[in-house]
C-alpha positions as CSV (number, residue, x, y, z in Angstrom):
1,X,-29.6,69.1,-28.9
2,X,-31.4,69.9,-25.8
3,X,-32.8,73.3,-25.0
4,X,-30.7,73.8,-22.1
5,X,-27.4,72.5,-24.0
6,X,-28.0,75.0,-26.6
7,X,-28.8,77.8,-24.2
8,X,-25.1,77.0,-22.6
9,X,-23.5,77.2,-26.1
10,X,-25.1,80.6,-26.8
11,X,-23.8,82.0,-23.4
12,X,-20.7,81.1,-23.9
13,X,-20.2,83.4,-27.1
14,X,-19.6,87.3,-25.8
15,X,-22.2,89.5,-27.9
16,X,-22.7,92.3,-26.0
17,X,-22.9,95.4,-28.1
18,X,-20.6,98.4,-28.5
19,X,-23.1,101.8,-28.5
20,X,-19.7,103.3,-29.3
21,X,-19.0,101.4,-32.7
22,X,-21.3,102.5,-35.7
23,X,-20.8,99.2,-37.4
24,X,-23.1,96.8,-38.3
25,X,-22.9,94.7,-36.1
26,X,-21.1,96.7,-33.7
27,X,-19.4,93.6,-32.5
28,X,-17.7,90.3,-33.5
29,X,-19.1,88.4,-31.4
30,X,-22.5,88.3,-33.0
31,X,-21.6,87.4,-36.4
32,X,-19.7,84.1,-34.8
33,X,-22.8,83.4,-32.8
34,X,-25.1,83.9,-35.9
35,X,-22.4,81.6,-38.1
36,X,-23.3,79.0,-35.4
37,X,-27.0,79.3,-35.7
38,X,-26.9,79.8,-39.3
39,X,-25.4,76.2,-39.5
40,X,-28.0,75.0,-36.9
41,X,-31.1,75.8,-38.8
42,X,-29.1,74.5,-42.3
43,X,-28.8,70.9,-39.9
44,X,-32.7,70.9,-38.9
45,X,-33.3,71.4,-42.8
46,X,-33.8,74.8,-43.0
47,X,-32.9,77.6,-45.9
48,X,-30.8,80.2,-43.7
49,X,-28.2,82.6,-44.3
50,X,-26.2,86.0,-42.5
51,X,-26.3,89.0,-44.3
52,X,-23.3,91.4,-44.5
53,X,-25.0,93.5,-41.5
54,X,-25.2,90.2,-39.0
55,X,-28.7,89.6,-39.4
56,X,-29.9,85.8,-39.6
57,X,-32.5,84.8,-41.5
58,X,-34.5,81.5,-42.0
59,X,-37.3,79.6,-43.5
60,X,-39.1,76.2,-42.7
61,X,-41.3,76.0,-45.4
62,X,-45.0,74.5,-45.1
63,X,-45.8,71.2,-45.0
64,X,-49.5,71.4,-45.7
65,X,-51.3,72.5,-49.1
66,X,-53.8,74.9,-47.9
67,X,-53.0,78.5,-46.9
68,X,-52.0,79.5,-43.6
69,X,-50.6,82.4,-42.5
70,X,-46.9,83.2,-42.6
71,X,-45.6,83.6,-38.8
72,X,-42.3,85.1,-37.8
73,X,-40.5,84.6,-34.7
74,X,-38.0,86.7,-33.6
75,X,-34.6,87.3,-30.9
76,X,-31.7,89.3,-31.1
77,X,-28.5,88.0,-30.7
78,X,-26.5,90.9,-28.6
79,X,-26.4,91.2,-25.0
80,X,-26.3,94.3,-22.9
81,X,-23.0,95.9,-22.9
82,X,-23.0,96.9,-18.7
83,X,-21.0,93.7,-17.9
84,X,-18.8,90.7,-19.1
85,X,-21.2,89.1,-21.6
86,X,-19.0,85.8,-21.7
87,X,-20.7,83.4,-19.5
88,X,-18.6,79.9,-19.3
89,X,-19.4,79.5,-15.9
90,X,-23.3,79.1,-15.0
91,X,-24.3,77.8,-12.2
92,X,-27.3,74.9,-12.4
93,X,-29.3,74.4,-8.8
94,X,-32.3,73.1,-7.8
95,X,-33.5,75.8,-5.7
96,X,-34.3,75.2,-2.0
97,X,-35.3,78.5,-0.7
98,X,-33.3,80.8,0.9
99,X,-30.6,83.2,-0.3
100,X,-28.6,81.9,-4.1
101,X,-24.3,82.3,-3.4
102,X,-23.1,83.8,-6.3
103,X,-19.7,83.9,-5.8
104,X,-17.7,85.1,-2.2
105,X,-18.8,88.6,-3.0
106,X,-22.3,88.5,-4.6
107,X,-25.7,86.9,-3.9
108,X,-29.2,86.2,-4.6
109,X,-31.0,87.6,-1.5
110,X,-34.3,86.9,-1.2
111,X,-35.2,90.3,0.3
112,X,-33.9,91.9,-2.5
113,X,-35.7,89.4,-5.2
114,X,-38.3,88.7,-3.2
115,X,-39.5,86.8,-6.7
116,X,-37.3,83.5,-5.6
117,X,-40.1,82.7,-2.8
118,X,-42.3,82.0,-5.9
119,X,-39.6,79.1,-7.5
120,X,-38.9,77.1,-4.5
121,X,-38.2,73.6,-6.3
122,X,-37.4,75.2,-9.5
123,X,-34.1,74.3,-11.0
124,X,-32.4,77.6,-12.1
125,X,-29.8,78.5,-14.2
126,X,-27.6,81.8,-12.5
127,X,-24.2,83.4,-12.7
128,X,-21.2,83.0,-11.2
129,X,-21.5,86.8,-9.8
130,X,-18.7,88.0,-12.8
131,X,-21.2,87.7,-16.1
132,X,-24.2,88.7,-17.1
133,X,-26.1,85.3,-17.9
134,X,-26.9,86.5,-21.2
135,X,-30.7,85.3,-21.0
136,X,-31.6,88.7,-22.9
137,X,-32.0,87.3,-25.5
138,X,-30.4,84.3,-25.5
139,X,-33.1,81.9,-23.8
140,X,-35.4,83.8,-26.7
141,X,-33.0,82.0,-29.4
142,X,-32.9,78.9,-27.4
143,X,-36.7,78.9,-27.6
144,X,-36.7,79.6,-30.9
145,X,-34.6,76.9,-31.7
146,X,-36.2,74.0,-29.6
147,X,-39.1,74.8,-30.9
148,X,-38.1,74.5,-34.8
149,X,-36.7,71.4,-33.9
150,X,-39.7,70.0,-31.9
151,X,-41.8,71.0,-34.6
152,X,-39.4,69.2,-37.4
153,X,-39.2,66.2,-35.2
154,X,-42.6,65.7,-35.0
155,X,-43.5,66.1,-38.0
156,X,-47.1,68.0,-37.5
157,X,-48.6,69.8,-40.1
158,X,-47.8,73.8,-40.4
159,X,-47.1,76.4,-42.7
160,X,-44.4,78.2,-43.4
161,X,-42.4,79.2,-40.4
162,X,-39.8,82.4,-41.1
163,X,-37.2,83.1,-37.5
164,X,-34.2,85.8,-37.6
165,X,-31.9,86.9,-35.3
166,X,-31.1,90.3,-35.0
167,X,-28.0,92.3,-34.0
168,X,-27.3,95.3,-31.7
169,X,-30.7,95.2,-30.3
170,X,-29.7,96.7,-26.8
171,X,-28.0,100.0,-28.5
172,X,-31.5,100.5,-30.0
173,X,-30.3,99.4,-33.4
174,X,-31.9,95.9,-34.0
175,X,-34.6,97.1,-36.6
176,X,-32.5,99.6,-38.4
177,X,-31.4,97.1,-41.2
178,X,-33.8,94.1,-41.0
179,X,-35.2,93.4,-44.6
180,X,-39.4,93.3,-43.7
181,X,-40.1,92.5,-47.2
182,X,-37.5,89.8,-47.6
183,X,-38.5,88.3,-44.3
184,X,-41.8,87.9,-46.0
185,X,-43.8,86.8,-42.3
186,X,-47.2,88.4,-42.5
187,X,-47.3,89.2,-38.5
188,X,-44.2,88.0,-36.0
189,X,-43.5,87.9,-32.6
190,X,-40.5,88.9,-30.6
191,X,-39.5,86.4,-27.7
192,X,-37.4,88.9,-25.5
193,X,-40.0,89.5,-22.3
194,X,-39.5,88.3,-18.7
195,X,-41.6,86.2,-16.7
196,X,-43.4,83.1,-18.0
197,X,-46.6,84.5,-19.2
198,X,-46.1,87.9,-20.2
199,X,-47.6,88.7,-23.1
200,X,-46.9,92.4,-24.5
201,X,-47.9,95.2,-27.3
202,X,-47.6,97.9,-25.6
203,X,-44.2,99.9,-25.1
204,X,-42.7,103.1,-23.9
205,X,-42.1,106.0,-26.7
206,X,-38.3,106.5,-26.5
207,X,-35.9,109.2,-27.2
208,X,-32.3,110.3,-26.7
209,X,-30.8,113.4,-25.6
210,X,-27.1,114.6,-25.6
211,X,-26.1,118.0,-23.9
212,X,-22.8,119.4,-24.4
213,X,-22.1,122.6,-21.9
214,X,-19.6,124.7,-22.9
215,X,-17.9,126.4,-19.6
216,X,-15.1,128.7,-19.2
217,X,-12.0,127.8,-17.3
218,X,-9.5,129.9,-15.4
219,X,-6.9,130.1,-12.9
220,X,-8.8,129.8,-9.9
221,X,-7.3,132.5,-7.8
222,X,-8.2,135.0,-10.5
223,X,-11.8,133.5,-11.5
224,X,-13.9,136.2,-9.7
225,X,-17.1,137.2,-12.2
226,X,-15.0,135.2,-15.5
227,X,-15.2,131.5,-14.7
228,X,-18.2,129.7,-15.5
229,X,-18.3,125.7,-14.4
230,X,-20.2,123.6,-16.6
231,X,-20.0,121.0,-14.1
232,X,-22.2,122.8,-12.3
233,X,-24.4,123.9,-14.7
234,X,-24.7,120.4,-15.4
235,X,-26.0,119.9,-11.9
236,X,-28.1,122.6,-12.2
237,X,-30.0,121.5,-15.2
238,X,-30.6,118.0,-13.8
239,X,-32.4,119.5,-10.8
240,X,-34.6,121.4,-12.4
241,X,-36.4,117.8,-13.9
242,X,-38.9,116.3,-12.3
243,X,-37.5,114.5,-9.1
244,X,-40.1,111.9,-9.1
245,X,-40.0,111.1,-13.0
246,X,-36.8,108.7,-12.3
247,X,-36.8,105.1,-13.4
248,X,-36.4,104.4,-9.3
249,X,-39.5,106.1,-8.6
250,X,-41.9,105.1,-11.7
251,X,-43.9,102.3,-12.6
252,X,-46.3,100.5,-15.0
253,X,-47.7,103.5,-17.3
254,X,-45.5,106.3,-15.5
255,X,-42.8,107.7,-17.6
256,X,-39.2,108.9,-16.6
257,X,-36.0,111.0,-17.4
258,X,-32.4,108.8,-17.1
259,X,-29.5,110.3,-16.8
260,X,-27.0,107.6,-18.4
261,X,-23.9,109.2,-19.0
262,X,-22.0,112.1,-17.6
263,X,-18.3,113.5,-17.9
264,X,-16.9,116.7,-17.5
265,X,-14.6,118.8,-16.4
266,X,-14.9,122.8,-15.3
267,X,-14.6,124.0,-19.0
268,X,-17.0,121.2,-20.5
269,X,-19.2,118.6,-19.3
270,X,-21.6,116.0,-21.5
271,X,-24.6,114.1,-20.3
272,X,-26.6,111.5,-22.2
273,X,-30.3,111.5,-20.8
274,X,-33.1,108.5,-22.4
275,X,-36.5,109.7,-22.1
276,X,-39.3,107.3,-21.9
277,X,-43.4,107.5,-21.6
278,X,-46.3,105.2,-22.7
279,X,-48.4,108.5,-23.7
280,X,-47.6,110.2,-26.9
281,X,-48.5,113.6,-25.3
282,X,-46.6,112.9,-21.9
283,X,-43.4,111.8,-24.5
284,X,-43.9,114.9,-25.9
285,X,-44.0,116.9,-23.3
286,X,-41.0,115.5,-21.5
287,X,-39.2,116.5,-24.6
288,X,-40.2,119.7,-24.7
289,X,-39.5,120.2,-20.8
290,X,-36.1,119.3,-21.3
291,X,-36.2,122.4,-24.3
292,X,-37.2,124.6,-22.0
293,X,-34.2,124.0,-19.6
294,X,-31.8,124.0,-21.9
295,X,-33.3,127.1,-23.3
296,X,-33.6,128.7,-20.0
297,X,-29.8,128.2,-19.3
298,X,-29.2,129.3,-22.2
299,X,-30.0,132.6,-21.2
300,X,-29.0,132.8,-18.1
301,X,-25.5,131.4,-19.2
302,X,-25.5,132.6,-22.8
303,X,-25.3,130.1,-25.5
304,X,-23.1,127.2,-23.6
305,X,-25.6,124.6,-23.7
306,X,-26.3,122.5,-27.3
307,X,-28.9,120.0,-26.9
308,X,-29.4,117.3,-29.6
309,X,-32.7,114.7,-28.8
310,X,-33.7,111.8,-31.2
311,X,-36.8,109.7,-31.1
312,X,-35.3,106.0,-30.9
313,X,-39.0,104.3,-31.0
314,X,-43.0,104.4,-30.5
315,X,-45.5,102.3,-28.7
316,X,-46.4,100.0,-30.8
317,X,-50.2,99.6,-29.7
318,X,-51.6,102.0,-32.3
319,X,-50.4,99.1,-35.0
320,X,-51.0,95.9,-32.9
321,X,-54.9,96.7,-32.0
322,X,-56.2,97.0,-35.2
323,X,-54.9,93.2,-35.4
324,X,-56.1,91.7,-32.4
325,X,-56.0,88.4,-33.8
326,X,-52.6,88.3,-33.0
327,X,-53.3,88.6,-29.6
328,X,-55.9,86.1,-29.2
329,X,-54.2,83.5,-30.8
330,X,-51.2,83.8,-28.1
331,X,-53.1,84.0,-25.5
332,X,-55.9,80.8,-26.5
333,X,-52.3,79.4,-27.0
334,X,-51.3,80.4,-23.7
335,X,-54.6,79.2,-21.8
336,X,-54.3,75.7,-23.7
337,X,-50.8,75.1,-22.1
338,X,-52.0,76.3,-18.7
339,X,-49.9,79.6,-18.8
340,X,-51.5,82.6,-17.4
341,X,-51.6,85.1,-19.5
342,X,-50.0,88.6,-18.6
343,X,-50.7,91.5,-20.8
344,X,-49.3,93.8,-19.4
345,X,-46.8,97.0,-21.0
346,X,-43.3,96.6,-21.4
347,X,-41.2,99.1,-19.5
348,X,-38.9,99.5,-22.3
349,X,-38.9,98.4,-26.1
350,X,-38.1,95.5,-28.0
351,X,-37.4,95.2,-32.0
352,X,-40.7,94.3,-32.2
353,X,-42.1,97.7,-31.5
354,X,-39.8,99.2,-34.6
355,X,-40.9,96.6,-36.4
356,X,-44.6,97.0,-36.2
357,X,-43.9,100.7,-37.4
358,X,-42.3,99.2,-40.7
359,X,-45.0,97.1,-41.3
360,X,-44.8,93.6,-39.4
361,X,-46.9,93.1,-36.6
362,X,-45.1,92.2,-33.6
363,X,-46.1,91.9,-30.1
364,X,-43.2,90.0,-27.8
365,X,-43.8,87.0,-25.9
366,X,-41.4,85.9,-22.3
367,X,-38.6,84.2,-22.1
368,X,-38.7,83.9,-18.7
369,X,-35.7,85.2,-17.3
370,X,-35.1,87.7,-14.4
371,X,-33.0,90.5,-13.7
372,X,-31.8,91.4,-17.3
373,X,-28.4,93.4,-17.7
374,X,-26.6,92.3,-14.6
375,X,-24.9,90.1,-12.7
376,X,-27.8,88.8,-10.7
377,X,-29.6,87.7,-13.6
378,X,-31.1,84.1,-13.7
379,X,-33.9,81.8,-15.5
380,X,-35.7,79.0,-14.4
381,X,-35.3,76.1,-16.8
382,X,-39.0,75.3,-16.9
383,X,-39.5,78.8,-18.0
384,X,-37.7,78.4,-21.3
385,X,-39.6,75.1,-21.6
386,X,-42.8,76.8,-21.2
387,X,-41.5,79.3,-24.1
388,X,-40.6,75.9,-26.6
389,X,-44.1,74.7,-25.9
390,X,-46.0,77.8,-26.5
391,X,-44.6,78.7,-29.9
392,X,-45.3,75.0,-31.0
393,X,-48.8,75.5,-29.9
394,X,-49.0,78.9,-31.9
395,X,-48.1,77.5,-34.7
396,X,-50.2,74.3,-34.5
397,X,-53.6,76.8,-33.3
398,X,-52.6,78.8,-36.6
399,X,-52.2,75.6,-39.0
400,X,-55.8,74.4,-37.8
401,X,-57.5,78.0,-37.8
402,X,-56.5,78.2,-41.5
């Protein structure tokens, strides 16, 4: 089975996660895809199973007598809950330039996505404009599976290789029930990045904040000096946050606040935020500012606001840097394949950030995709093939260097 056939099969299964379901996995499609992957791994000769939480684990035993560090490769089963996750009508086009029609309503426009100008001549897989493509992270899954198939069929020397596919990464739970000890890898890579060459070991510190505002609703005809409109307090709260610290105004190492949800009436309004920053100090300052704003409004509107805030994950840099040889291995392997490493911070997080704090050092590698989490998602076929070649080269270099 080639990598494109694999990818198309995986994206046809709706595995979008559900943040409102506390079960793990949060959706049945993840179990379905996981079961398929267990069958494919076993057919290739790996020991593989799916646990009661939907995590898939596989082991390709070493075929050499010398001691080689045990390496792991990890991708996630779920897709973002932002849009329909059943991509059964992907478009494969030989890109010759210009805008790409997805359907009668939507198109990939060069003026909005100028990276297309760099991809003339590439074979691209896009959506039909109605669903996610699912390259985040089914391209990662396809890359891992293709690399395993090539390693096995070519009978090259290799140490023990561990693979895992996790549920619910997109809703921040991917590492919650990961069995690090049972996985048994000395280190690992997530394959969950973007464009070709990405090699990442820095990510955001992340927190979520939920605020409930209690108002007082009375008939508007007799509301003077009585009514308290919770929606107006919500707008006031939002206006007190730094206006330049929003995702649309930030880049590189700049953090942000993002209002992800708001709903309400005069009587009660709820808001949900995510807070992000690469700097631990600035991250704490951002959380403190939100606490101060809520405290200020509670003095102005006595005891009307309730804030709950929870850290989600932390910057993996402090865990990875003492093990720079892992980054060096990936960088060397890229250069030998003619891939220019792009070492930059992730403006997000991966399972690897949590896993690194759980004792499994786990930087992140590219999948090759663009515009994740929406209908404009696409991926060059050559990017996935380069991803597979990179994993094979990493295994080769690790084995030769042992």
